C-alpha positions, 0 to 999 in steps of 0.5 A: 657541689651541684651540676654546672653547665651542660654536663651529662648525668652519670646515669642517663634515665633515657633509652638504655636499649640498643636495637639489633635491627637496622634499615629503614622501617619502610622495608628498604634493603641494606647495602649487603642485601641488594640483588646481584644482577645475573649476567646475560648468556652469550649468543656466540657459541665460542664466547659461551665456551670461554664464559663457561670455562672462565672459572677453571682458566688459570689467572695468567691465561685469563690475563692474556685473554683480557689483554687480547680482547682489549688490544683487538678493539675499541674499549667501549661499545663495540665488537672489536671491528675497526 
């Protein structure tokens, strides 16, 4: 019995290779290769000390610092002055 309608053949004569590369040919970068912005260095020496020590500060103390910062000033665009 022959083919009926729009059935696909059992073996496709078309493109059999699978490309291992991805991304646009124009050189656009993929989502994983986007550059990570470098944070600005604080000019306040006390803030710089906190930033430098942050990786070694225990999580509970970090949470307390963040809570104090949020409680002491406006949430957006300000230095905490009221």
